C-alpha positions as CSV (number, residue, x, y, z in Angstrom):
1,M,30.2,6.3,13.8
2,T,31.0,3.4,11.8
3,P,33.9,0.9,11.4
4,Y,34.1,1.7,7.5
5,G,34.8,4.3,5.3
6,K,32.8,7.0,3.6
7,V,31.9,5.3,0.6
8,A,30.7,2.0,2.8
9,Q,28.3,4.1,4.5
10,A,26.8,6.4,2.1
11,A,26.3,2.0,0.0
12,I,24.8,1.1,3.6
13,A,22.6,5.2,3.6
14,S,21.7,4.0,-0.1
15,M,20.5,1.1,0.1
16,S,18.6,1.7,3.8
17,L,16.5,4.4,1.4
18,L,15.8,1.4,-1.2
19,A,15.0,-1.0,1.0
20,E,12.5,1.1,2.7
21,R,10.7,2.1,0.2
22,Y,10.6,-1.2,-1.4
23,S,7.6,-3.3,-2.5
24,A,7.8,-6.7,-4.0
25,D,4.2,-5.6,-6.3
26,Q,4.8,-2.2,-7.0
27,P,8.8,-0.9,-6.4
28,E,9.1,2.8,-6.2
29,R,12.7,3.9,-8.0
30,L,14.9,6.3,-6.5
31,N,17.3,8.4,-8.5
32,S,20.4,9.3,-7.3
33,R,20.2,12.7,-7.0
34,E,17.2,11.7,-5.0
35,I,18.9,9.7,-2.9
36,A,21.2,12.2,-2.2
37,E,19.2,14.9,-0.9
38,R,16.9,12.1,1.2
39,R,20.5,10.8,2.5
40,R,22.3,14.0,2.4
41,L,25.1,12.8,0.8
42,S,26.7,14.1,-2.3
43,Q,25.0,12.7,-5.5
44,A,28.5,11.9,-7.7
45,I,29.1,9.1,-4.7
46,V,26.0,8.3,-4.8
47,G,25.8,7.4,-8.7
48,K,28.9,5.6,-8.4
49,V,28.1,3.5,-5.7
50,L,24.8,2.5,-7.1
51,T,26.6,1.8,-10.5
52,T,28.6,-0.9,-8.4
53,L,25.5,-2.3,-6.7
54,S,23.9,-2.2,-10.4
55,Q,26.9,-3.9,-12.0
56,L,26.6,-6.4,-8.8
57,G,23.3,-7.3,-9.0
58,L,21.2,-5.9,-6.1
59,V,20.2,-2.8,-7.7
60,H,18.3,-2.4,-10.7
61,G,18.6,0.9,-12.5
62,S,16.2,2.6,-15.4
63,P,17.2,5.2,-17.1
64,G,15.1,8.0,-18.3
65,P,11.9,10.3,-16.3
66,G,10.7,8.0,-14.1
67,G,13.2,5.2,-14.0
68,G,15.8,5.2,-11.1
69,Y,17.0,2.7,-8.8
70,A,14.9,0.1,-7.1
71,L,16.3,-3.3,-4.8
72,A,17.1,-6.3,-7.2
73,R,15.8,-9.0,-4.1
74,S,14.1,-8.6,-1.0
75,P,15.5,-6.6,1.6
76,A,15.7,-9.6,3.9
77,E,18.1,-11.1,1.0
78,I,20.8,-8.5,1.3
79,T,23.0,-8.4,4.2
80,L,25.0,-5.4,4.8
81,M,27.9,-7.1,4.3
82,E,27.3,-8.0,0.5
83,V,26.5,-3.8,1.0
84,V,29.6,-3.0,2.3
85,A,32.3,-5.2,1.0
86,P,32.7,-3.8,-2.1
87,F,33.7,-0.4,-1.2
88,D,35.9,-1.4,2.1
89,R,38.6,-3.9,2.6
90,L,37.6,-6.0,5.4
91,D,40.3,-7.8,5.7
92,S,40.1,-11.2,8.2
93,H,43.6,-10.9,9.5
94,L,44.5,-7.7,12.2
95,V,46.8,-5.1,11.0
96,C,49.2,-4.7,14.2
97,P,49.2,-1.4,15.7
98,F,52.6,-1.7,16.7
99,G,53.3,-2.0,12.7
100,E,55.0,-5.1,11.6
101,G,56.8,-7.5,13.4
102,W,54.3,-8.1,16.1
103,C,51.3,-10.1,15.4
104,G,51.8,-12.9,13.3
105,H,55.6,-12.8,13.7
106,G,56.4,-12.5,17.1
107,P,54.9,-12.7,20.3
108,Q,51.2,-11.0,20.2
109,C,50.7,-7.3,21.2
110,P,48.7,-6.1,24.2
111,L,45.9,-5.1,22.0
112,H,45.5,-7.9,19.6
113,E,43.1,-10.4,21.6
114,E,40.5,-7.2,22.1
115,L,40.6,-6.1,18.4
116,D,40.3,-9.4,16.7
117,A,37.5,-10.2,19.3
118,L,35.9,-6.4,18.0
119,R,36.9,-7.0,14.4
120,Q,34.9,-10.8,14.5
121,R,32.1,-9.0,15.6
122,I,31.9,-6.2,13.3
123,E,32.0,-9.0,10.5
124,N,29.7,-10.7,12.2
125,F,27.3,-8.0,12.4
126,L,27.1,-7.1,9.1
127,N,26.9,-10.9,7.4
128,K,23.8,-11.4,10.0
129,T,22.1,-7.9,9.6
130,T,19.8,-8.2,6.3
131,L,18.3,-4.7,4.8
132,A,14.6,-5.7,5.6
133,R,15.9,-3.5,9.5
134,F,15.1,-0.7,7.7
135,Q,12.0,-1.6,6.3
136,G,9.1,0.6,8.2
137,Q,11.9,2.1,10.3
138,D,13.1,5.9,10.3
139,S,16.6,3.9,9.7
140,S,18.9,7.2,10.5
141,S,19.3,5.7,13.3
142,V,19.3,1.5,13.1
143,V,22.6,0.8,12.2
144,L,24.1,3.5,14.8
145,T,22.6,1.9,17.3
146,E,23.7,-1.7,16.2
147,L,27.0,0.0,16.2
148,R,26.8,1.2,19.6
149,G,26.0,-2.2,21.1
150,L,29.4,-3.4,19.4
151,K,31.7,-1.2,22.4
């Protein structure tokens, strides 16, 4: 379970596979079909994610036979925040579960401080964690293990 939506999860899954296969000398290119199959994702979502990430300069894509996608920078230079942010709204303020008129407009709700601390931990995690965590790893469990530690 992750604190963000399906498209952001697909972005992390796609980028983690590219990080696993990253080589500065000879990058292995994977197309959206290969990534979708290996990560058990919808090819349509993977294609949209990779198109967006390509426009942002996080991956390089090349069309045609032998084409595909590869990371545009070293995995150590790409944070999870860069991968997640284009697909998920990561507000720096809380949306009070009690509705409008509570936190920020009146007394804080009973959950305010804990929710704020959790949001900050997630934001810190996304900002400090790079795709290098996936190199030489079975990345299916890396992020999930980290997220469990946020509880």
